[in-house]
C-alpha positions as CSV (number, residue, x, y, z in Angstrom):
1,M,139.0,345.3,8.6
2,K,142.5,346.2,6.6
3,T,142.4,349.9,5.1
4,P,144.8,350.7,2.5
5,R,146.3,353.4,4.7
6,S,147.4,350.5,7.3
7,G,148.7,348.4,4.4
8,S,151.0,351.4,3.1
9,I,152.0,352.2,6.8
10,L,153.2,348.4,7.1
11,W,155.1,348.7,3.8
12,A,156.8,351.5,4.9
13,V,157.9,350.5,8.2
14,F,159.1,347.1,6.0
15,A,161.0,349.5,3.9
16,F,162.5,351.7,6.5
17,T,163.9,348.3,8.5
18,A,165.1,346.6,5.3
19,G,166.9,350.0,4.8
20,C,168.7,350.0,8.3
21,A,169.4,346.3,8.3
22,T,173.0,345.9,6.6
23,T,176.0,343.5,6.3
24,G,178.0,346.8,5.4
25,P,181.0,348.1,7.3
26,T,180.3,348.7,11.1
27,I,182.8,351.9,11.1
28,D,180.4,354.8,10.9
29,G,179.2,353.6,7.4
30,N,182.6,353.7,5.8
31,T,185.2,351.2,5.0
32,D,188.1,353.6,5.7
33,V,189.5,352.5,9.2
34,G,191.3,355.6,9.3
35,S,195.0,356.1,10.1
36,F,197.8,354.6,12.1
37,N,196.7,356.6,15.0
38,G,195.9,354.1,18.1
39,A,195.9,351.4,15.0
40,K,195.5,347.7,16.1
41,V,194.8,344.7,14.5
42,E,193.6,341.5,16.1
43,I,193.1,338.2,14.2
44,T,191.6,335.3,15.7
45,A,191.4,332.1,14.0
46,E,189.4,329.4,15.7
47,G,188.3,325.9,14.6
48,G,189.7,323.4,12.2
49,F,190.3,319.8,12.5
50,A,192.2,320.3,15.9
51,A,190.0,322.4,17.5
52,L,192.6,325.4,18.1
53,S,192.3,328.7,18.9
54,V,194.9,331.2,17.7
55,V,195.1,335.0,18.4
56,H,197.5,337.2,16.4
57,R,197.7,341.0,17.7
58,V,199.5,343.9,16.8
59,E,199.7,347.8,18.1
60,H,200.7,350.1,16.1
61,D,201.8,352.9,18.5
62,T,203.4,350.6,21.1
63,R,204.8,348.2,18.4
64,A,203.6,345.2,20.7
65,F,202.7,341.9,19.2
66,V,201.1,339.2,21.1
67,Y,200.7,335.5,19.8
68,A,198.9,332.7,21.3
69,Q,197.7,329.2,20.5
70,D,195.7,327.0,22.4
71,R,192.9,324.4,22.2
72,L,189.3,325.3,22.1
73,C,188.4,324.2,25.6
74,G,187.6,327.3,27.3
75,T,189.6,328.5,30.9
76,T,190.4,324.8,31.9
77,C,193.1,324.4,29.2
78,G,195.9,326.0,31.2
79,A,198.7,327.5,29.5
80,P,198.5,328.0,25.9
81,L,200.2,325.3,23.5
82,D,202.5,328.3,22.0
83,S,202.7,331.8,22.9
84,A,205.0,334.7,22.3
85,S,204.8,338.6,22.9
86,G,207.2,341.6,22.3
87,T,208.0,344.5,20.0
88,L,208.2,344.9,16.3
89,P,210.7,347.7,14.7
90,A,209.1,350.7,13.8
91,T,209.6,350.3,10.3
92,T,207.8,346.6,10.3
93,T,205.0,347.8,11.8
94,D,204.6,350.8,9.3
95,S,205.0,348.4,6.8
96,L,202.5,346.1,8.0
97,F,199.8,348.7,8.9
98,N,200.1,350.0,5.4
99,I,199.0,346.5,4.1
100,V,196.3,346.2,7.0
101,L,194.5,349.3,6.5
102,Q,194.8,349.4,2.6
103,N,193.4,345.9,2.4
104,A,190.9,346.8,5.4
105,R,189.7,349.8,2.8
106,R,189.0,347.1,0.1
107,L,186.6,345.0,2.4
108,P,183.0,346.3,1.4
109,K,181.2,344.6,4.4
110,D,181.9,342.9,7.6
111,D,180.2,339.5,7.8
112,Y,180.9,337.0,4.7
113,G,179.2,334.2,6.4
114,I,180.4,330.6,7.0
115,T,180.9,327.9,4.5
116,R,178.3,325.2,4.2
117,N,179.3,321.7,5.5
118,G,183.0,323.4,6.4
119,A,183.1,321.9,10.0
120,D,187.1,321.5,9.5
121,M,187.5,325.1,8.8
122,M,188.9,327.8,10.6
123,S,186.6,330.6,11.7
124,Y,188.3,334.2,12.1
125,T,187.4,337.3,13.3
126,I,189.7,340.2,12.5
127,R,189.3,343.2,14.5
128,L,190.8,346.8,13.4
129,T,191.0,349.8,15.3
130,S,192.1,353.2,14.3
131,Q,191.5,356.4,16.1
132,G,189.1,355.0,18.5
133,R,187.0,353.2,15.7
134,V,186.6,349.7,15.7
135,R,185.6,347.3,12.9
136,T,184.8,343.7,13.4
137,I,185.1,341.1,10.1
138,H,184.0,337.6,10.4
139,A,184.3,334.7,7.7
140,D,185.7,331.5,7.6
141,D,188.3,329.6,5.3
142,G,185.9,329.2,2.5
143,T,184.4,332.8,2.6
144,L,187.2,334.8,3.9
145,P,187.9,337.5,0.6
146,E,191.0,337.9,-0.6
147,P,191.8,341.5,0.9
148,A,191.3,339.7,4.2
149,R,193.4,336.9,3.5
150,Q,196.2,339.4,2.9
151,I,195.9,341.0,6.2
152,V,195.8,337.6,8.0
153,S,198.9,336.4,5.9
154,A,200.9,339.8,6.3
155,V,200.0,339.7,10.6
156,R,200.8,335.9,10.5
157,E,204.3,336.6,8.5
158,T,205.3,339.6,10.4
159,I,205.0,337.7,14.0
160,S,206.4,334.6,12.4
161,A,209.5,336.5,11.1
162,V,209.9,338.3,14.3
163,R,210.0,335.0,16.3
164,G,212.3,333.6,13.9
165,R,210.0,330.9,12.8
C-alpha cells in the first residue's frame, strides 16, 4: 500500500537527483578555468568522411605544442600521417591562452551533444587544464558553439603558423 509519506519521499529523492544531474561545467561548478598557471589546451577532432584523428595540444608554461594527424584505426596504424612538435614564442603563447581562457568562460556547459544524421562530422573533445583543474567539452561540427569554435580555430591557426602552413 502506498502511503502519502512514501510518495513524498520518492518525489524528494527525484528532485534531489534531478538537481544533481547537470550538463554544466565540470570545474567546481564554475565556468572560469582559472589563470595561465599550468594552463594546457588539448583539442581532439575525430571522424569525418576520412575517419581521421587530429590532436592539437599546447602547454602555456613550457610553451610546448604537439600536432598529430592519423587515421582512426587504433594502435595498428603505425606512424601518424602528419605530426609536429616544438615550442611557441612566449608572446604567442600568452596571446593564445588569452583567447582560450576568455572563450572558455563563455561556455555555459560541457556537453553539446551530437548532430542527428551527422555521420561525416568531426567530433571534438576540448580539454582545458588550469591550476590543476580540468574541464572537458564535447561537441561535433554541428553543435560546437561559437566560443568553442574560436578556441579550436585559435589553437589550429597558432600551430599552423609556427609550422609554416
